[in-house]
N, C-alpha and C positions, 0 to 999 in steps of 0.2 A: 302646573308648572314646577312645584317643589319635587314632584315624582320624576319629572323629566330631568331635573338637575341631578338627582341622585342616580338615575340610570345612566346619565351621560358621564358620570365618573367611572363606569365599568371600563371604559377604553382606557383609562390611565393605569388600571391595575397591570396591564401587560406592557406599558410603554413609557411610564415615567421612571426616572432614575430611582435606584435604591437609595435611601437615606443612610448616612453613616450608622445611625442606631440600629437600622434594619439589618446591617451586616452582623452587628453584635447580637441581636436577639435570634436571628436565624441560626448562627453558629452556635449559639448556646442550646437551642432546641435540637440542632443536628447532633451535638455532643451528647445530650440526654438520650437521643435515639441509638447512640453507639455504646450505651450502658454507662456513661459517666454521670456522677452525682455532683450538682452545682455546690459550690462553696468548700466541699471536700476534695474534689479533683479538679476544678477550675474556679477561677474567680468570676463572681457576679456580685452586684450590690443591689439588684432587683429581686423582689421575691419570686418564688419558683413557678407560680401558677402558669404563666404563658408557656414556658419551656416544656412542661409536662403535658399541656394541652394540645400544643401543636407539634410535639415530637414525632407523633406517627406519620405526619405529612412529609418527614425527612428520613423515614425509616429505610426505603428501598436502597439496597447496595449501589444501584445504578445512578443515584443522586451524586455520588462522588466520581464517577467516572463518564457519564454521558451528559453533555452540556444541555441537551433538550430536556432530559429528565429533571436535572437541576433547576432549570428555569421554570418547568411546569411545576415543580414543588413550590417555589417562591410565589408563582402566580396563584396557586391554589391557596396558599397561606394569606396573600392578599385578598383574595376572594372571600375568604373567612372573615377578614377584617371587615370588608365591605358589607356583609351580611350581618355582622354584629353591629355596625353603624346603622344599618336600616332598622334593626331592632331598638336601638336607642332612639331612632327618630320616631318609631311607632310609640314608644313610651312618653316622648315629649308630647305627641298628639294627644295621649290619653289624659296626661297631667293637665294640659289645656283645657280639654273637655271638662274635667272634673272642676278646674278652677272657674271657667267662664262659659263654657259650652264649646260647640263644634266649630263656630267661627274663630274663636280664640285658639283652638287646637290647630286649625289649619293654618292660621297666621304663624303660630309658633314654629310649625315645620317649615314654612316659607322663609322665616328668619334664619333658621338653622341651616336649612339647604343653601342658602346664599352666603354663608359664612365660609369664606375660603380657608381661614385659620383652622375652623373645626374640620372641614372635610379633608384638608391637606394631611393633618395629623391621624385622622382616623381611617385614612386609606392605607396607612403604612403598617408594617408588621411591629406592632408595639404592645406592651402590657397595658397601656392607658386605654386601648380600645375596648377590651372586655370590662376593664375596671369602671368605664363610664356607664356602660350597660348595667353593671352591678348597682352602682350608686343610684342611678335612675329607677331601678327595680326596688331598692330600698325605699326611696321616698314615695314611689308609686304605692307600695303596700301600705304606708302610713296614711297618705292622702286619701286614697280610695276608702280606706277603712274609716277615717273620720267623716267622709261625705255620707256614709250609710246612716240611715235613720235607726237602724236595727241596733241590737246590742253589740258590743264589741267582741270580736273573735280573736282570741289569743294567738291562734295560728298565723294570723296576718302579720302580727308584731315579730313572732319568731321568724317567719320567713323573711321579713324586711331586714332583720338583724343578721340572718344567714347571708342575705345577698350582700350586705355591707361587709360582713367578715371575709367573704369571697373576694370583695374589691381589693382588700388589703393583702390578699395572696397574689395579686397582680402588681400593685404598685403602692408605696408608702404614702403617695401624694393624697390618696383619699382621706387619710387621717385627718387632714385639714378641715374636712366637711363635717367631722365628728361633733365638734363643739356646737355647731349649728343644729345638728340632729338631736343632741342631748337636750339643749334648751328647749327646742320645739316639743319634745316628748314630755319633758318635766312640767312645762306650762300647760300641756294638753291634759295631763293627768298628774295632779300633785301627790298622788298616793304612791307614785313610782312604779305602778304595776306595769304600764305599757313600756316605760324605760327599762325596767327589769327584764321583760320578755325579749325586748329588742337586744339588750346586752347580752343576755344568755345565748340568743341566736347568733350574734356576732363572734362570740368567744369560741363557739362550737368548731367551725372550721379551722380557726387558728390553732386551737388545742389539738385538734386531730393531725394537723400538719406537723406541729411541734413534736408530737409523739412519734410520727412516722420517721422524721429525720433523727430523732434520738435513737430509735431502733436500729437506724443505719449509721450510726456513730457521727453524725454531722449537725447536731443541734447547736452546739458551740460556734461552729464557723457560720452557720445560718444566722444566728443573732449577731455575731460580730460584723458580718458583711452587710446585712440588710438593715441593721439599727446603728451600730457604732460608726462604721465607715460612712453610712449615708448621711448621718447627723453631722459628721465631720465635714462633709462635702458641702452640705447646706450652710454651714457656719462661714463657709468661704464663698460668699454670694456676690451678686452684682446688682447694680441699680435696675429696678423693674421699669423705670419710667420710659426709656426709649422704646421698648417692645410694647408697652401699654399704649402710648401715644400713636405708634405705628399701626397698631391693631385697631384702634378707634378710627383712625383716618382711613384705612383700607375697608372697614366693615362698620360704616357709620349707622346703619339701620338696627342691626342687633344690639350694637353698644349703646346708642342714643335711647332707644326704646327700652331696652332692659334695664338700664340705669335709672331712667325716669320711672319706670315701674317699681323698681326697688324702692325708691324714695316715697312714691305714692303709696305703696303696699305697708310700708312701715308706718306711714302716718295714719293709714285708715284703720289699721289694726284695733285702735282704741274704739273705734265706733262701729265695728263688725259684731256679728252675733258669735256665739260660742262656735257654732258649726262652721261659719266662715273662717273664724281664726284657726280652727283645728285644720282646715284644708290648706290655708296660705302659709302657716308657719313651717311645715315640713319642706316647703319650697324656698320660702324667703330666707329663713334662717341659714340654711347651708350655703345659699348664695352669698349672704353677707359674710359667712365664715371664710368662703373661698376668695371672696374679694379681699378681706383682710389679709389672707394668706399670701396674695401677691407681694405684699410689702414685708412679710414676715419670713417665709421660707428661704429666701436668698437666691433661689434658682428657679424662677418661674418662666419655664420655657413654654412654646406653644402647646405642647402636650398637657401642661397643666391647665392652660385656659380651656382645653376641651372638656374639663370637668365643669367649668363654670358656664360656658356659653349655652348649654341645653336649658339650664335654669333661667338665664337671661332671656332665652327665646320664649319659655313659657310665660313668664312675666311680661315680657314685651308683647306677646301675642294677646294676652289679656287687656292690657291697656289700649293696644291698637284697636281691639275689638270694642271696647267701650267708646273710644273716640269715634269709630265708624257708626256706632249705633246712634250718635248724636247728630249725624249728618243725614241729609235726604238719600234715599237709596241709590239714586243715579251718581251722586257726588260721591258716596261712600265707596261704590264700586270703582269709579275712575281713580279716586285716591289709593285704594288698595292695590289695583292694578299697577299704578305708576310706581308705587313704593316697591312692589316685588320685581318689576321689570328693572328699575334702576339698581336695586341691590344685585340682581342676577347679572347685569352688565359689568357692575364693578367687580364682581366675584370672577367673571370670565377673563376680565382684563388682569386680574391677579394671577389666574392660572397661566395665561400665556406669558406674563412677565417672568415667572419663576420656573417655567417648564424646563426640564432637561431630559433627554432621551435615555432609555436603558441600554439601547443597543451598544454603546462602547463598553459597558460594564459586562455585558454577556460575552463580547469579543475577548476581554481580559480573563474571564472564567474559562472560556474555551482554550485559550493558550495555556494556562495553568493545568487543565486537564490533559492537554496535549503533550505537555513536557514533564510532568510529574505523575507519580502513581499516587493511588488513594492512600498509601502508607506514608507518603513523604510529609514530614511536618513542615510547619512554617513558623517563623517568628516575625512579629511586626507590631505596628501601632494599632492597626485595625485589620481584621480578616480580610477585607476587600476581595480581590479576586481569588484569594486562597479560602474562601468561605467554607468549602467542603473539603478541607485538608485538616488533619489533626494539628492542634497547637502544640508547639514545643515546650512551652512555658506556662506555668499556672496562670499568670496574668496575660490572657490571650488578646487583650486590647489595652491600649495606653491613652485613651482620650481624657483621662482624668489622673489626678494624683493619687493612684492606688498603691503601686509598688513603692517601698522604702529604699534607702540606700542598702540596707542589708540584704533585700531581695535582689538588687541588681548586682551586688557582690557574689551572692550565691549563683546567680545565672552565669556571670562571667567565669567563675570557677568550674561550673558544670561544662561550659562551652570549651574551656581549655582542656579539660580532662577527657572529653569526648562523651560524658554522660548525657548531655543535651547535644544533639546533632541535627539541626534543622537543615534540610535541603534548599528551603526558599525563605528569603527575607522580604517582607513588605516593607520597603524603606519609604514609607510615607512621611508626611510632615510631623504626625504624632510621634512616630518613633524617633525621628531625628530631633524633635523638640524636647523629648523626656529621657531619651537614653543617655547615660553619662558618657562623657567623652571616651573613656577607655572602652566602654562596650561598642561604641560607633567605630573606633579604630580597629577593634578586633574583627567586626563584620567586614569593614571594607578592605581589610587585609586578606580576608578569605573568601569573600564572595564578589561577584562581578555583575553589573547591571545587565540583564538579559531583555527585559521588556518593560517599558515604562517605569514604575517605581518597584518592579519585581526584580529581585537579585538571586542568582543561583550560586551554589558553592563553587569556588574557583576550579575545583577538580573537574567539574562537569565541561570545562573548556578543553580538556585534554591535558594542559599544563598551564603553570602560572605565567608562562611567557607568551602564550598565545595572543596575537595582536587582536585589536577590536574588530578589524575588518572581517578576519577569519571567524571571529566569534559571531559576529552578526550573520554571516553566511551559514554557520552551522545551526544557528537558532531559527532559520527558515524552515528546517526540517524537524521532524520529531527526534526527540533525543532517545537513545537506547541506553539501558543501564546494564 
C-alpha cells in the first residue's frame, strides 16, 4: 500500500499548482543556466546546491519561448524531486530494518507514505528534498556501521560526514540536526575518532564550495546572503504551535507513534546494550534536535518538518512492530491494516482539500511568452508567470524583507534614468506589500494592467491615452515590437 501511495503521487507532478517557492527556485536554476552566479548576479538566501544541480534541466533556449518546453522542464524537475523522495523512503526502510527488522522498516515506510505534510513538500522543486536524502544517508552510514559486529570502517564515517556536508549546500535547516549527530557520535566513541572523521567529511564539500565561489569573486556575498541574512530572517519568527497542532491533527499516526517512540527510546537507552545504543542514538538524537529546533529557529515551515518526519517514521515503525509482536498474529495483522488504511484515508482527504490545478498557471506563462520576448525583463514580487524571463533587479522576489531602503531608492533612480527598463511588472501582493509608495507610483504611472496581475509598459498600448477597452482588444492578439 505504501508503494501505491508513492506511485499515486506521480499524477500530482504534472497537475498540482506550483508553490510560490517553486517559482523562486526554478527561476534561480534557470538564471544559473543562463550563466548568472547566485549572490553576485542575483539575490538568493538559500545555498547554491539545488540551483547548480537542476540548472541543466532549464538550459534549452526553447524553455523561454515555447510553453510546452517550459512546462516539460518543470515537470522533469518535479519528477527528479519525486525520485529523490523515493530514495529517502528507501533509506527510511533500511533504517527501520537496522533498528528492529523488516516489519519495522515496512511500517516506517507506511507511516511516511501516509504523511501528506511530508509528501506535499517533497513533491515540490525545493532544496529541502535533496537535503532530506543527504541527512538520512548520513544517519544511515552511522547506524549501519554501528550495527556491524566487525571492526569500524573509517570510510563509513567520512561518507556520512560528506553526505551531511552536502545537505548544508542545499539548505541551512539541516544544521539543526548537527547537535544531535554530534552528541550521538561523541557518546558512541569518546575518543572522538568517529566524530572527527565525520566532521572532516562534512567540511570537505563546504570548503570546496567556498573555494569555488572565492575563485569567482562571490565568497563574501555567498556568506552574507546565506548566513547573515538567513540568521536575521530567523530572528524575526512566528509561533510554531498553530502549525504543529494542525500537523498532528492531520497526521496523527506518524506524530503520535513517532513521539511516543522518541520518549520510549530515550527511556530505554539506559537498559540497552552498547550495540543497540550505537544504532538508536544517530536516529533518536537528531530527531530530538530537530524537535527542539521547531521552537528555536523561528520559522518552522512544512519543509522543515520534512527533515523530522522520516526519523519519527523510523522510530514509530519500530514501536509499532514491537506492539504488533505482542498481539496474536491475526489481531496484529488486522490492527496494522486498520492503522495504514486510516492513515491513508486521512492523507487523501488532505490532498483533496488542498489541491489546486496547475492549468491556470500554465495559461499565464503562455500569455507571457506570447506577448513578450525572451529578452524582456520583469520586475515583481515573485517571478510567477514571468518565470523564464530575465529579472530587471538584483532582488528578483520580494516574499521577505530582503531589500533595504537604500536598495529601493537605487532601483527608483535606475528606473527614472532608464538604466533599468523592465517591460513587464508582476504586480502581485508581495510587490504591492513591500514596494515603497513612490516605487508603486512610478510603476502605475508608466505601466498598465494587461492580464491578471501582469502589467506591461504603457508605451505598449500605443499611447498613454489609449482607453481600457481598446487596450483589452489589442491584448487579445500577439503584440509586435
